[in-house]
N, C-alpha and C positions, 0 to 999 in steps of 0.2 A: 769193933776195932781190936786188933791183936796187941798184946803188950809189946813195948819197945825193947825189952830185954831179949836176948837170944834164948830161944828155947829149942832144944832138940827133943822132939816129942814122938813117941811111938804112935803109929796109926794102927788101931785095933779094929778088926772087922767083927761086928757082933750081929746077932740076929735081931731083926726089928719087930718081930711079932711077939705077942704075949707080954704084957706088962704096961708100964706107963707110956702115955703118948709123949713122944719127944719132938722138940722143935729143932730145926736145922740152924746151926750157928751161921751158916753162909747165906741162906735165902730167907730164913725165918719161917719157912713153911713146915707143915706137919710131916714127920717122917713115917711113912707107912710102907716103905720099901721092905723087901725081905731082908736086906742087909743094910747096915748103916756103919759109919765110921765114928770112932771115939778118939779124939786127939785134942791136946791142949785143954783138957777138962771140959770138952764140949762135944756134942753129937753133930754129925754132918751127914747129908746125903752123899752117896759115893760120887755123884756128879758135881757136888759143890765144894769139896775140899780140893782146891786147885792151887798150883804155884802162881803167885802174883806176876811172875815174869813170863814163863813159857806156857802157862795155862795147862800144864800136864795135870791129869787127875792123880793126886798123890797116893791114893789107895791102890792104884794100878802099877805104880813104878817103884814102890819100895815100902819099907815099914817105918821110915822116919820122915819128919818134916821139920822145918826150922821157921822161927818167926823173929823178925827184928824190924824195927822202924815201921810198924803197921803192915808189914808184908808177911805173907806165908810163902815159904820158899821150899823148893826141892833141894836136895843136897848139891847138885851141880850149880844151880843159880846162887845158892848161898856162898859157895866157895868162889864163884866168879865175882860176886859183888863184894864179899867181905874177906876174902883171902883164906888161906889154909889155917893160919893161926891167929889168935887174938892178941898177938904181941906187936908192939911198935917196931918198925924196921930201924929206927934211929936209936932209941934208948933200950929196947929189948923188954921193957915193962909191959905188963898186960894192959889191954885196952878194954875198959868196961863196955859191955854190950850196948848200953844206952848212949855212949859217947859218940859224937860226930867225929869223922876221920877224914884225912886227906890221903889220896892215892897217887902213886906214880910208878909206872912200869911194873904193875902187879904187886907192889909193896904198899903197906898200910902204915900210916903215921898218926900219932896224936896231933891235934891241931897245933899245940905248943912246940912240937918237935919238927914240924915241917918248915925248916929254916934254911937259909943260905949257909953253906959251909964256910964261906969267907967272912961275911959281915954279920952273920947270925940273925939277920932280920927275918921275921916270920912272914911266910908267904900266905896269902889269903886267896879265896876264889876270885879269879879275874887277873891275877898276877901272872906274868910270863916267867917261865923258869927253864933251866937247862938241866938235864939229868945225864951226867957223865960218869960212867963206871960206878954207878950206884951212889953217886954224890949229887946233891941238889945245889944249884947255883941260881941266884937271882939274875935278872937281866943285866944289871950293872956289873956283876962279878963273873960273868960267863967266861969260861976258859977260851983264850984266843980272841976275845972281844976287846975292842978299844975301851980303856977305862974312861968313864965319864967323870966330870968334876963333882957330881953329887948323885945320890940315889934319886931316881924319878919315881913318882907315884904312878899307878896305872893310868890315871887321867891325863898326866903330862906326857906320857909316851904314846905316840901314834904311829910308830914304825912297826910293821908286821914282819916278823921273821919266821922262817919255817922251823919252829921249835915247838915246845909244848906250852899249854896254857892250863892253869888250874881251873877246873870246872866246879 
């Protein structure tokens, strides 16, 4: 299992012959190939160091790889999943690599910062929300929506609207 913190690791190609017998971190098998990869302080068969999302062999597509949340990722998939920066779109503070995040329209948020702009209630997975001009609104406070007498919990609301849902 890969560490849950983000690692940007160089992928070094080294010769596999002459020296200690190495075991592959991916498959556990003995590495007797002419070339092997060294990344994240471990040795890999060239065929075993792959992106967890797109399955690209990382030694063939570049010299870096990333790991977070038990996944080994190529640069493109890391950016797609975790964004360009490690900063929260609401507060601007950095987000530790091991912290869970919420996402909306390509932006990344601390869990505590993913709140309705009007009532400040925190949105959790399963809650419906509206994202208007970079601002998050809960179902109750959506712009242009009729105001309800009280905030509904996700279990109380059974109307489906063509908007977004926290996953």
